Every structure is written in C-alpha cells, then in structure tokens.
NUBAKOL-876395 format. One line per field, with one value per residue (C-alpha): residue number from 1; x, y, z. Coordinates in Angstrom, 3 decimals, decimal comma. Layout:
% NUBAKOL-876395
pos <- [NUM_...]
xx <- [X_...]
yy <- [Y_...]
zz <- [Z_...]
***
This chain:
% NUBAKOL-876395
pos <- [1_2_3_4_5_6_7_8_9_10_11_12_13_14_15_16_17_18_19_20_21_22_23_24_25_26_27_28_29_30_31_32_33_34_35_36_37_38_39_40_41_42_43_44_45_46_47_48_49_50_51_52_53_54_55_56_57_58_59_60_61_62_63_64_65_66_67_68_69_70_71_72_73_74_75_76_77_78_79_80_81_82_83_84_85_86_87_88_89_90_91_92_93_94_95_96_97_98_99_100_101_102_103_104_105_106_107_108_109_110_111_112_113_114_115_116_117_118_119_120_121_122_123_124_125_126_127_128_129_130_131_132_133_134_135_136_137_138_139_140_141_142_143_144_145_146_147_148_149_150_151_152_153_154_155_156_157_158_159_160_161_162_163_164_165_166_167_168_169_170_171_172_173_174_175_176_177_178_179_180_181_182_183_184_185_186_187_188_189_190_191_192_193_194_195_196_197_198_199_200_201_202_203_204_205_206_207_208_209_210_211_212_213_214_215_216_217_218_219_220_221_222_223_224_225_226_227_228_229_230_231_232_233_234_235_236_237_238_239_240_241_242_243_244_245_246_247_248_249_250_251_252_253_254_255_256_257_258_259_260_261_262_263_264_265_266_267_268_269_270_271_272_273_274_275_276_277_278_279_280_281_282_283_284_285]
xx <- [124,067_119,762_122,244_124,874_122,784_120,399_123,505_124,973_121,379_121,225_124,609_123,043_120,499_122,803_124,750_121,683_119,933_122,948_123,401_119,775_120,017_122,948_121,623_118,067_118,142_114,261_113,196_114,942_114,348_112,102_115,155_119,113_119,204_121,800_122,625_119,672_117,119_119,353_119,077_115,871_114,441_113,422_112,738_108,787_106,075_105,439_108,577_110,671_112,088_113,046_116,244_116,075_117,539_116,919_114,500_112,520_111,933_108,866_110,613_109,629_111,190_112,741_112,272_113,397_112,057_115,050_115,580_116,409_116,979_119,116_121,370_121,392_122,634_125,640_126,504_126,581_128,680_131,564_131,795_130,662_130,227_127,627_125,444_125,331_124,563_121,226_120,629_120,417_118,681_115,589_115,066_114,844_111,583_109,167_109,347_113,132_112,744_109,590_112,280_115,081_112,513_111,500_114,614_116,765_114,512_115,966_114,962_118,129_117,882_118,863_115,737_115,030_111,740_110,733_108,180_110,611_114,319_115,450_112,168_112,179_108,905_105,496_106,528_108,101_105,910_103,111_105,649_106,000_102,421_101,851_104,506_103,333_99,950_101,052_103,074_100,902_102,422_102,051_101,039_104,423_105,472_102,190_102,854_106,358_104,229_102,103_103,298_103,607_105,950_109,500_111,655_115,207_117,143_117,782_113,696_114,925_115,820_113,874_110,748_111,347_108,563_107,215_107,822_104,305_100,970_98,515_96,281_98,381_99,283_95,230_95,511_98,002_96,418_93,124_94,176_96,731_93,630_90,918_93,658_94,756_98,358_99,589_102,996_102,207_100,161_104,069_105,423_103,079_102,961_106,681_107,004_104,414_106,948_109,560_107,894_107,075_103,523_101,086_101,220_98,290_95,797_96,145_95,782_92,220_91,004_91,489_90,144_87,016_87,345_86,859_84,552_82,670_82,732_81,590_78,387_78,055_77,992_75,450_73,085_72,791_71,183_69,001_65,474_63,190_63,644_62,943_65,269_67,898_66,490_66,790_70,746_70,522_69,416_71,019_74,597_77,519_80,188_80,146_81,343_78,289_75,850_77,462_76,969_73,168_72,629_73,540_71,828_68,841_69,211_69,139_66,473_64,399_65,795_64,275_61,102_60,290_62,105_59,414_56,765_57,316_57,309_57,112_56,580_60,298_60,911_61,100_64,164_65,783_65,199_66,636_70,015_70,646_70,355_72,590_75,485_75,045_75,614_78,038_80,156_79,513_82,166_81,865_80,809_82,800_81,209]
yy <- [95,852_95,234_96,462_94,153_91,225_92,364_92,721_89,175_87,211_89,105_87,984_84,306_84,377_84,799_82,156_79,369_81,382_80,855_77,059_76,125_77,547_75,052_72,570_73,521_75,184_74,539_77,020_80,132_79,544_83,278_85,223_86,318_86,748_89,654_89,548_91,642_88,892_86,237_89,202_88,381_90,776_88,300_85,559_84,036_86,255_86,877_85,598_88,843_88,897_85,718_83,477_81,072_77,975_75,382_73,267_70,020_66,700_67,592_70,510_73,679_76,385_76,302_79,835_80,541_83,243_85,545_87,359_88,274_84,297_84,272_86,831_84,456_81,838_82,931_85,759_81,963_80,587_83,535_83,511_80,633_81,366_79,757_83,224_82,674_78,888_80,198_82,853_80,557_77,447_80,352_80,673_77,203_76,193_74,293_70,650_70,301_72,595_69,878_66,767_68,277_68,534_64,841_63,263_65,820_67,630_70,742_72,901_73,822_76,913_76,075_76,102_73,150_71,300_70,888_68,713_66,410_67,087_64,623_62,131_58,680_55,980_57,101_60,945_61,456_59,757_62,162_65,551_64,481_64,336_67,655_69,122_68,239_69,166_72,851_72,550_72,609_72,612_75,280_75,527_76,219_72,807_70,633_72,010_69,871_66,438_66,584_64,099_66,207_68,251_67,979_68,828_70,322_70,558_74,253_74,382_74,081_77,521_79,951_78,300_77,814_77,171_76,283_79,490_78,794_76,469_75,888_78,241_80,940_80,641_80,805_84,093_85,866_84,994_85,903_88,886_89,523_88,868_91,211_93,963_93,483_93,311_91,471_92,130_90,584_87,797_87,291_87,043_84,577_81,898_82,153_81,847_79,212_77,358_77,966_75,521_72,499_73,736_73,650_77,188_77,275_75,215_77,132_79,815_78,319_78,065_81,046_82,357_80,089_81,393_85,527_84,776_82,803_85,835_88,139_86,115_85,634_89,146_89,908_87,113_88,861_91,807_89,844_88,255_86,828_86,363_90,088_91,388_88,721_90,388_93,959_92,947_91,519_94,158_97,273_95,173_97,371_94,798_91,514_89,882_91,149_89,854_86,822_86,679_87,395_85,043_82,457_83,528_84,012_80,427_79,155_80,548_79,735_75,868_76,055_77,724_74,483_72,187_73,637_73,213_69,633_68,639_64,882_64,235_64,080_62,119_58,741_60,184_61,191_57,670_56,321_58,467_57,199_53,592_53,993_55,935_53,271_50,416_52,292_52,592_48,864_46,714_44,252_40,873_38,027_35,151]
zz <- [107,176_104,721_101,902_102,369_102,279_99,711_97,624_98,737_97,950_94,743_93,745_95,202_93,225_89,691_90,494_91,412_88,368_85,934_87,200_86,351_82,987_82,133_83,970_82,450_79,534_77,631_80,168_79,090_75,356_75,257_75,354_75,558_80,115_80,868_84,375_85,863_84,914_86,574_89,887_92,340_90,165_86,890_89,433_89,495_89,733_93,299_94,760_93,538_96,702_97,836_97,024_93,757_95,341_92,503_91,643_93,699_92,176_90,175_88,344_90,161_91,399_94,609_96,660_100,153_102,350_103,608_106,206_110,200_110,604_107,487_108,745_112,365_110,764_109,019_112,025_113,722_111,261_111,775_115,199_117,066_120,677_123,574_123,593_119,288_119,726_122,125_119,482_116,796_118,552_119,238_115,678_114,887_114,163_116,758_115,422_116,419_119,484_120,369_119,686_121,571_124,617_124,329_124,306_126,945_129,020_127,262_123,551_121,180_122,851_126,460_128,178_130,688_130,677_134,071_133,036_131,340_132,853_134,748_134,987_134,766_133,778_133,872_135,296_131,910_129,460_131,381_130,877_127,204_126,842_128,148_126,469_123,180_124,228_124,764_122,180_118,573_115,198_113,214_109,637_108,369_109,937_109,511_105,542_105,574_106,395_103,017_101,726_98,005_99,600_99,634_102,739_102,204_105,472_105,032_105,848_109,151_109,341_107,011_104,857_101,215_98,996_94,970_92,757_91,021_91,907_89,245_90,938_91,373_87,597_86,849_89,384_87,749_84,043_85,001_86,293_83,116_80,990_82,925_82,678_79,554_80,358_77,888_79,283_82,516_79,925_78,785_82,458_83,807_80,965_80,854_84,802_84,498_81,845_84,118_86,802_84,378_84,703_81,653_80,878_78,063_79,724_82,464_80,487_78,844_82,773_83,455_80,788_81,655_85,037_83,956_81,445_84,324_86,647_84,620_83,766_87,299_87,824_84,687_86,376_89,507_87,281_85,525_87,609_84,525_80,918_79,772_82,161_79,772_76,369_77,469_78,533_75,125_73,034_75,153_75,448_74,227_73,438_71,902_75,120_76,372_74,299_73,879_77,398_77,530_75,282_77,428_80,296_77,803_76,635_79,944_81,898_78,459_78,784_82,955_81,996_79,819_82,417_84,658_82,292_81,486_85,093_85,984_82,223_81,975_85,512_83,670_81,122_84,761_85,966_82,893_82,681_86,544_85,476_83,109_84,649_87,466_85,233_83,800_87,327_87,924_86,682_83,527_84,273_82,709_81,322]
***
C-alpha cells in the first residue's frame, strides 16, 4: 500500500509540476527538466517527500504533507459507509470539530458533547464556553489565522506549507557556503528563485551571517588587544587575518572611547538631537 501511494503521489507531483512549468516558465529556465526532475525528488530542498500542488497567490510553491490522512481520504471516496464517515471524521483538524460541537452538540466523527447537546439558553452558552476552554487550538490551526497565510480547503484534511521562506533559504545558503558545496548552493539558488524570492539578496545575507558567526567564534577566545595581535600574526588563512584585523580595530576603537570618557558626551547629545529632529514631521509655514 505504501509503495502504491508513493508511486501515485509522484505521478501527481509530475502532473502538477508539468502544469506549473507551462504557467510559470520563468522558474524553469536553468535546464531541460526530465520526468525524474518533475517527481518529488525534484522538489524544493526540504520538501522531497511532500506533494507539490501549485502556488500560493504570492508566488511561493505550495506543498502538501501527505500520509495516513491522505489514504483515509481516498478510502472514504472509494467506499462510503457510516463507519468510513466516522473514521475520516476523526482525522479532521480540531477547528471544524469544535465548530460542529458548538452548533450541533456532536463532533464530525459522531461523538456527543453532553455539555452542549440538548441544552438551551445560558446552559448552552456555558457548555460552549466549557468546550472551548478544554479545546485549545494547536499551532497548525493557529497559523492559518495569520493574515499572511493563505488558506486552502484541503488544509482541513492535511497540512500544507510554502516551499521555501526567506529564513530557510538563508539557512541552506549558509550551510552550502560553510561546507563549500557548490551543487547545494546551485540547488538553493534555483529553488529560492522558484519560490519567487530574491536569491542573490538572500545569498548575500547568508554570506554575512556565516562571516558574523565565524568572527563571533574567534571573539570568544580574545580577551584584549594583545590576543588580537597574536591571532592576526598567526592566522592561517586570508579570511582569518581579515577577521582578526576587524576585531583588533574594534578593540582599539573601544579603548580610545574609554579614554575619552565624558569629553565626547557632547557629540552623543548632538547626534541624539539630529535623530530626534529627523523623526519629527516637517513644520509647514
């Protein structure tokens, strides 16, 4: 069964990917895509086992996490019976279940809520409040209440997600940079563009991120200017020398700052005033 659904999901992935290639050819100009490239193995990094299902309105890819819930859904379509109805009802996310309880006194899977069913007026109101209090919404439901998350009907059955966010793109870029993996760098660049994100901008940010982390790790071993000088003279790579040089320059600047004391306080006041004045709306004559 697992093999059957795995093959089926890959064929669906091919169909959705082929459709997207026709509708958005600008995302597929890097090479000629084979049948294998259109399967889940060709999906965005981190989504190789998810089903590609098109795009959200903002241009990012939409992926579906399929599994037992997906099989249950198709089993229901193949053989509809009351038992199947109850079975699939139990798989539906808590939000529709809660709404059903509030209006009917029953969950979608057939469970009767004695606090609500058959009650009226204040008794019903108290039952609803009690039910809501006992049914906190999980993170997977709360995220759909955010204004920037587009909701799809199938999300009631299975959770979907964007192909790549800015943060995940930067993480993959950083990892590829540190490990010197140009193939991973290329894949990340392509998949970032495919999700309607500024690839080079995010790559540049990731490069700065990697450099900042490397500098921070060196800073932990340096206690004073002399330590920075020793590190500068014993550095084994050009990047290490550059980092030690930055650290040395910062320590010298901080030393001079401490030596000046209150003598440069007036400069701080003037800069604060300039900032405040620039935050004020212009005065009309």
